[in-house]
N, C-alpha and C positions, 0 to 999 in steps of 0.2 A: 587488493580488492578496489572495486569500483562501484559507485552507487548513483544511479540516476533515478528520478522519479517524474511521473506525469500524473496530473490529477484531472479526473472527470467529475463534475459536480452537477447536482440537480437543485434548481431553485424555483421560486414561484414569485410573482407579483401580483400583490392584491389590487382590487379596484381603487383604492385610494393611493396606489402607486408605491406603497410600501414593499420592500422586496426582502427575501430571506432565502438562505441555502437550506435544502431539506435533507440532503445527503452528500456523501463524498466517496469516491474510489479512488485509493492510491494505487498506481501501478509502478511499482519500483523494478528496475532492472538492475539486478546485484551480480557483479562478475567477480568470482574467486579463482584462485590459482588452482591447478590441477593437484589432486590430493585431498582436496576440501571433502568433508563429510557431508554430502548433499542432504541425507535424512536429518543430520543434525540441524543443518540450516533451515530446512523446512520447519522442524519441530519448533526452533526458536522463534521463527517468524509467525507460528500459529499463536505464540503467546505475546506478540509484540504491541498488541493493543492496550495492554495493561500499562505500558510505559510510553506509549507513542505520545509525543509532544502535541501533534495535530489532533488527534482524537481526544486527548485530554483537556484541550483548550477550547472546544467548540461544544455546541449544544445540539448537535445533529448527528446521527450515525455516520461512522467512517468504517468502511471496509477496504480490504487489501486483495490485490491480485499480483503477486510478485512473479517474476521470472528470474529464476537462478541460472547464471552462465557460468560454465566450467570448461575450460579448454575447448572452446568452441561448440559445446553443446548447452542446448537450452532446456530448463525444466520448470514447468509452471506449477503453481500450487495456490489455489484461491483460499483466502483466509477470510 
């Protein structure tokens, strides 16, 4: 198994110069060995926000757009 993640975030800067993030999108690429149950992997990832370190550590929404890669095939599932 291999895991890489890229993050896309949206933020704002107020007139007084203060800034903050408004939302984030995690875009992990998760590679599994052949024979992995892709449906089970997608089902688990749909529940990942409940235990996600990033999502539980910030005060703005975090969404997920994973790509599952098995034996050269890519499968996407937005969470």
